[in-house]
N, C-alpha and C positions, 0 to 999 in steps of 0.2 A: 460780939457783933452779929456772929450768924443766925442768933438765936431770937435775936431782937425784931419784934415788929416793925410795920411802919412808923409809926408814931413815935417809938421809942428811936428809931434809927434817923428821922428826920429831929430830932431832940438831939440826938450828938451833932449831927451836922451843923444845926444852928449853933450848939456850941462851941462848935469851932470856929463857924464863921465871927463868933462875938470875942475869941479869945487872941490876943497880939502874939508876935512869932516868938518872943522871950519867954513866953508863958507856955508855951506847949511843952508838953511831957514826952518823956519816952513811948509809954503807952498809948500817947497819942497818933503817935508816928507808928504803932505795930496795928494799933485799930483800924487806920486809915487803908496800910498794906493790907489788912485780913480783907477789909470790905472791896479795895479793887481787885484781889486774888477768887475772891468768890464770885464777883462778878463775872470773871474770865471762866471761873470753872462751870458754872452756870448757862455760860454762851449768854449771858447781857453785854457783851463788848459795848455794842451800842447804847446800851443805859449807861455804863460807865462812861463812854465818848461823849455823851451828852451831858452828864454831871460835869465832865472837867472842862467841858466848852460855855459852862453856863454862866454868865454875867457875876451873878450873887455869889459865888465858889471861886472865883479865881484868887483871891487872897489863900483860901486854903491851899489852892495848886500852886501857886507861888510858893507856899511854905512846904508843905509836904508831897509835892506830886512827885519828886525824885524817887521816892521808895517804891512809886509803880513800877520805875523802869525796867529793873530786874524781872517782874511777872510777865510784862508787857513784851519784851525780849523772848523770852520763853515761850510766849505765845505763839510769836511770830516765826520761831525756828519749827515749830510744829506744824507751819502750813495748815492752819484749819480753815472754816470758811471765814472767819472774825478775822482774817490776816489784815485786812484791808483796814478794817476800825482799829486795830492793835497799832499799825503803822499812822495812821490818823493821830492815835491818843498820843504816840511817842514824840510827833513833832510837834505837837502842840506842847507837849511837857517841855520839850528842849527850846521852845519859843517864850516860854512865861515863866519858866523856874529861873533860880540863878543859875547864871553861866559856870559859876565855880562849883556850886553843889553839883551840876547837870556832868559837868567833868568828874566830879572826885567818883560819883554813881558809876561812870563808864569805866573808868580806869579800876573801878574794885571787879564791876561783873568780868573784864578782860582777865584780869588776876586770878579769878575762880573760874574759870570757864572749864566744863567737864571735855576730857580728852576726846571723847566724840560727836562733840559740836563745836570744834574749834572754827571752822569753814565756815558754818552757818551762822554764827554769832558775830564773826569779824564783817562778813558781808552784810549782816541785818545792821549794825553798830557803825558802820563806815559813814554813810550819808549823815546820819544825826551827829556824830563825831566831828565831821569837820565843820557842820553849821554851828556848834559850839564854841568851837576853837575860834572861830572868825567873830564871835562877839564878846572875846576876850581882848580887847586893846591891849591892857597892862598885862606884862609876862606871858604874851604869848608865845614868844618864842619857848620860854620854858614850859609852858603848856603842850606847844607842839611837840617837844622832845620827849617830854613823858607819855604822850600818846604813842608818839611811834616807838620809843622804846618797849611798851606794852603791847603793841601790834606786833613786834618782831620778835619778842619773846614767845609769843604763841605760835608765831609762824615758824620759828624753830623746831618747834615739837612736832609739826608734821611731817613724815617720811618724804624723801623726794624720791619720784616715781623714776623707777632703774630701766624701764625699757620704754621705748615708742608707745606700745601699746597702754600701758599704765599711765603715759602724760596724757593721752588722750580720753580714758576712761575717767581720771582725775577724782576718783573714789571719796578721796576725804578732801579734797576740795582746794590743795595746795596752788593748782594752777588759777583757780577761780580768786584766790585771794591774793594774789602776785596781780594780777588785772586788776582788780578794786583797789589795790594799793596804788597801785600806777595813778588811776582817776583821783585818789583819795589826795594824794599829793600836788598836783598839777597848779591848783590858786595859791598853795603855800610856796611852790617856786617861782610862782609868776609874780607876787609878792617881794621875793627876795633879790629879782631881778629888778625890779622898778626903778631902784636910786644905784647910780655909780658910786657917788662917795658914800662908802658904809657907816651908819650910824649904829651907834652899840645894840638896837634894837635888830635892826638888820644883820649886822655882823652874827649874832647870836641864832636867827634863825637858820643864816648860812650853816654855821657850825652843827645846829640840830640835824638837818637836813644832809649834811656830809658823812656824822655818826650813822646814821641810818642805811645811808647808800653803802657806807664799808660794812657794815654789818650783814646787809643785805648780799652781797659779793661772797660773804663766807657761808649764809645759811639762808634763802637754800639752795645759791647758783653754784658753790664751788663742788655741792654733791651731784650740780646736775650734767645732765649730759647737753652741752649747748654747743649748736650747728648753723652755721649761719643759713646752710644750704635746707634745713627741715623748717625753719622759721617757727620755732613750737611755742607756746605760751611763754616757756621758762625762758628761751631766748628774746622773745618779746620783752620780757620784765628785765632781764640784763642791757637791751637797748634803753629801755626807760633809764636804767640808774645811769649809765654811762652818760645820756643825755640831760640829766639832771646835775651831774658832776660838772658837767660843761657850760649849764646854764648860770650856775653860781660861780662860775669862774673858776673852778677848783682846776690847777693845771695837772693834766695827767702824768708830765714828765715830774713832775715833781713829787704826785704821790708815789711815783713807780720808782724813782731814782734817787730822789733827795727828799725823801720824807722827813719833816719837820719835828723837832724833839716835841711842839706843842700838838701837832695834830697826832703822835703816836699815844701820848697822855688821854688823849679823848675815850680810848675805850681800853680792855685789855690787849697785853702787846701781843697774846699768840695771835687774839682775834684781828687785832690790826695787819700783821704780817700775812694771816691766810689770805685776807682781802686784799692785799696789794699782791699777793701771788695769784690769785684770781683775776683781778683787773688786768698785769701783765699777759695773762693766756688770751686774755679776750683781744685784748690790743693786737698783740704779736702773731698770735696764731690765728685767729678768727678775725683778724683786722677791725673788729668794732671800733670805730670812732678814729681810726688810724688818720682820716683825713685833718683832725684837729691836732695832729701830733705834729710836734716838731723833726724837720728832715735835717737837722744840722749833727746828731750825734752817729758818731761812727760804729760799724756793725761790731767793732770790739769792743766799744764802751758798753754798747747795749748787751752784748754778751756779757761782759762782767759785772754791770749791774744786776741785769735777770738772774745769774748763778745765785745769788741771794734767795730768789722765789723759787728756784729751781730746787735748791737745795730743801727748802719748806717742803716743797710738792711730795719730791722724791723720799723723803723721812716718814711720811703718810704709811700706814698699811692699808688705806680704802683704795681700791682699785681708780674711783673715780680721780682722787689728788693725782695717782701713777702716770694715767694716762693724760692728764693736763701737764705734768711735771716734765712726762718725756717727750710730747709734744711741743714745750716751750724752748726746751731743750735743743730741740732738731731744728727750730726753726730760726732760733738765734744764733745756731752754729752755720745755717745753710748760707747767711749772708755775708760770712767771714771768709777772707781767700785762702787757699789751703796754703800749708807752710807758713805761717806767720805768727803763730801764738808764740808768744815769748815762754821761757821756762820760770820766769819771774810769777806768773799767774797759776801755776800749780800750788805756789806756795800762799797763795791768797786762803783764808779760811773758806768761802763760799766756795772755790774751785775744791779744794781737798773733801768737805764735806759733800757736794754733789759725786764728786766719783767715787767716795766711800758709799752713798747711797746706790749707787748705779751700780756699783759693786753687787751690793747685798740683791739686787732685785735678777740681776743674772745669775745667780749662784743659789739664792734660796727662795725667791718668787715662786709659789706654785702655779701662777697662771702662764702658759705656754706663750700665748700673745705679747706679753709685757714683756717676757725674756728677748722674743724675737725681736720686737720692738728697740729692747737695749742695745741688741748685740749691735743690730743697723746703726745706732746714735753711737756706740761707743768707735765703730769704725769711722764715723764722721767726725768725732774730734779727733782722732789720731790722727786724720789726714789734713786737720787744721793746725797741729804743732810744729813748731819748726823741730830742726834735727836737733838740738840738744834738749829740748823739753820732750821730746818724742822718746829720744834715750833714757829721760830722768823716770817718765811715767811706764815706760817699761819694764823698768827695776824695782818701781814702787809695785805694779802688779805681780809681780813673780814673787816679790817679797810679801805679799798681804793676802792674795785671793784665796789660796789653799783651797785650790780649785781644779783638778786635773784638766775639765774641758775649758775652762778659761785661758789657764796658762797655756794650752796647745795653742788656744786662737792667737795668743800673744807671742810664742814662740813662731807661727807662722807669720805673724807682721814682721818678727825680726828679720827671718829670713827674706822678705821681699825690700825690708829695708838694704840687707846686705846686698843682695842683687842688683838692686838699683844705684847704690854706691859705686858699683864696679863696673858701670856704663861710663864712656867717656865723658869726662866734665863734671862729674860726680862725687869725685873721691872728698871723703871727709874722714875726721879723727872719729865722729861718734857710731860710725856703721862700719869703717874698712880699718880705723887706726888704731891707736893705743887704747880709747876707751869702751872699743869692742870688747876686749879682754873683760872688764869688768861685767859688762853682760852674758857671757858667755859662763861667766864661770855660777852664775845664778841659773843660767838654762840646765849645763852639763851638771848637773848634780842629783842625787835621789835624797827625798825630802828626810828619810829614815835609815840613810845608810843601807846593809844589807838586809835590814827587815822591812823594806818599802813593800808595801803591798803592788805587785807588778798591775795586777787586773784594775783596781783603782787608777793608779795612774798610768795606763797604758796609753793615751790620747797623748799626755804629755809627753813621755819616753819616746813614742812612735816619732812624734813631730821633730823631738831633739835629737834623733839619730838620723831625721831625713835633712836638717839643717847640716848636721856635720857630715855627713856623705856630701853633700853640694857643695860645702867649703874645700873640700878636697879634691873635688871634680875643677874647682875654679880656684884652684892653688895659685896661678900665675898671680894674680892681681894680689894676694895676699903675702906670697913671697918678697913682695918689694919692700916688706917692713919685717926686718928680722925679729925684733923683738915678738911681734903678734905672731909670726909665725911658730916660734918657739914657744910660746905660752901657746897657743891651740893644740900645737904638739902634744904638750904636758897635760892639759885638761883633757884630751883626748884619752891618754894611755890611762889616766886616773881614773875616768869617767867609765870607760868601755871594762877595766881591772874590775874594780866595784859591781858595775854591772852584770857582769858573767857570774859572779858569787853569788848576786842576789838571784839570778833565774838560776842557778843549779838549786839553789837551797829550796827556792818555790816550787822548780819540777818534782823536786824529791818530796815536798808535801803534798802537793795533789796529786802526784803520782800514789803516794800514799793514801790519800783521802779516796780517791777512786777505786782503788782495790779495797778499800774498806767497806765503802759505799756496795760494791760488788758482791762482797761477801755476805754482809748483813741483807740485801736483797736474797741472796740464795738462801739464808738461815729464817729469813721469816715467808718466804716461798714453800721451805721445809716445816715450819712451824705451821703453817698454815694447813699442811697435807697432813701431820699429824692430829690435830686441832680437831678436824674434819670426819680423823680416822676415830676419834678418842672423845667428841664431841664435847673438848674442853677447850677454853682460852687462854691464850700465853701469850704474856704482853710482852713485849719487847724495851728494854734499855738500852739500845744502843746511842752512845755520846757520839753527836755529829758537831761540824766546826760552827760556830757561834753563829754568822753571817749566814749561812743554809739551814739553820734548824726548822726555822718554819718552812721551806721549801716544799715541793712532793719529792719525791724520789728522782722520777724521770728527768726534773728540771735541776735538780742538784747533780746528777751525772752529765745532763748538757751543758751548765756551768763549768764542770772540772775539765770536760773534755774541750772547751772552747779555751780555758786558760791553759791548757797544755799546746794548744793550736798556738796560740799566742806568743809561748814562750820560744817556741820554733822561730817564728817570724822574728822575732827580736834579736834572737842569735843568730841567724841568717843575715840579717840588716848588720848585725856587729863584724862580721865575717867579711861583708863586701866592702865595709867602711875600711876594714884593715887591709884588706888587698888594695885598694884604691889608694891607702897612706903608704902601704911598702912601694907601689910600683912609680909613686910621686916621689 
């Protein structure tokens, strides 16, 4: 084609004019594409546009014009001088070619986008894609669904801005795409709203819109920093998504609380769960679309339903998911009255998994701000439990946390409950009666008996000793129940006896380590002096405790000194407890 002279080219064009569509061969389509690409490469976009608009060429354009959409879009994305001519050519092809063929070409172009050109191509295509979809009267809903699915798939490939500055810069165009998509959706939403009586086509269109909204709640909105105070582009996209759900008469309460089997089968189960979780966050944390949400649900019911979404979010390793999960848990708890959540809730799967995930955040999460937020929410949750539920929760945490810091926090809470129960009118079996003993047996124990690492468990042990001292100082209330008092004495004797043995063994070990370290430092100093005199290097092979092997000697020395001081503190507290107990 490129080597033809004008007469030859005109001959080929005339042959296309004289050929019926069914007689065109693949070589004709490729030759026509080469012709268009050559015009664009040579900067003759005006010549190409004139050819496409020529009345005598309309059959050629109608039959084969779709093959030019790809090179024309690529030219538009390059933003060259012939940008307007290319846009005009795309518009003409969209209006002239078969809508089915044009849609097929757009979908193929969307499927093959280069990662570096996703936003530019999406924004270039959307107006023309919208036009061709409205030309498809039959199977419009299916076609809209295919287009939205292709667009959403490419949208999910774009990284979500992590900071406010990244979102403002929008280097990869995600925010621009979301804004353009919101405009693209408007006429289809209006069409879906036209009739109250659902016909098949309208219902299908609503389903396709619903699928797109739910997928968008997951990608990109679940990853995004959504805050109504900032009114960012992604926030405005979230507003549009919830507005579409409302416009197509999708009940937010049904989506969040009572998701039907039919709707859950519209997409991948995990995607649907994460989408609902994001919607719950927007509704209850950011109060988006709250004015259209029924006010008949009790705070406890809302908490129960949201626990499924909270568990979903807190099971993630992504910071954006964890932040949303913690915020949703906090807001769901705030509306619940103190001391009212019954023990039965702890047995529900969603509550159990949410608490496990919260526990993992408190003990394993490397991000300090998430741990701080999680600890605040843990206390809020404890405050909402009734006494029996609180008792069971404390037992669960002491058995499963395996983290001295968290266990010491629980022990401190137990002391607070005991203190509260001793006030007039607050006596109860859970923290002052017989059930208290089952808690104390978990609190006043060493996880590995005499071999327990006292330094690692220092927080828990000190808090346990403080609880024991407090209970003996307030013995009057405890003595009223003979069983509780006798069991307290027994547990105290067993615990302190074992703790003394452990302290004795630990002190002997750490004293020996400190002595060995000092001797090692003395030998190393002597070796260094000898090496300097003899100009030879002598390598030290001293074995150190595994946990301190990589520490500098001065840090090792400090750790060992702290350990010995800690043992002294524990022993002095034990002596004080025994003195108080003997007086009582």
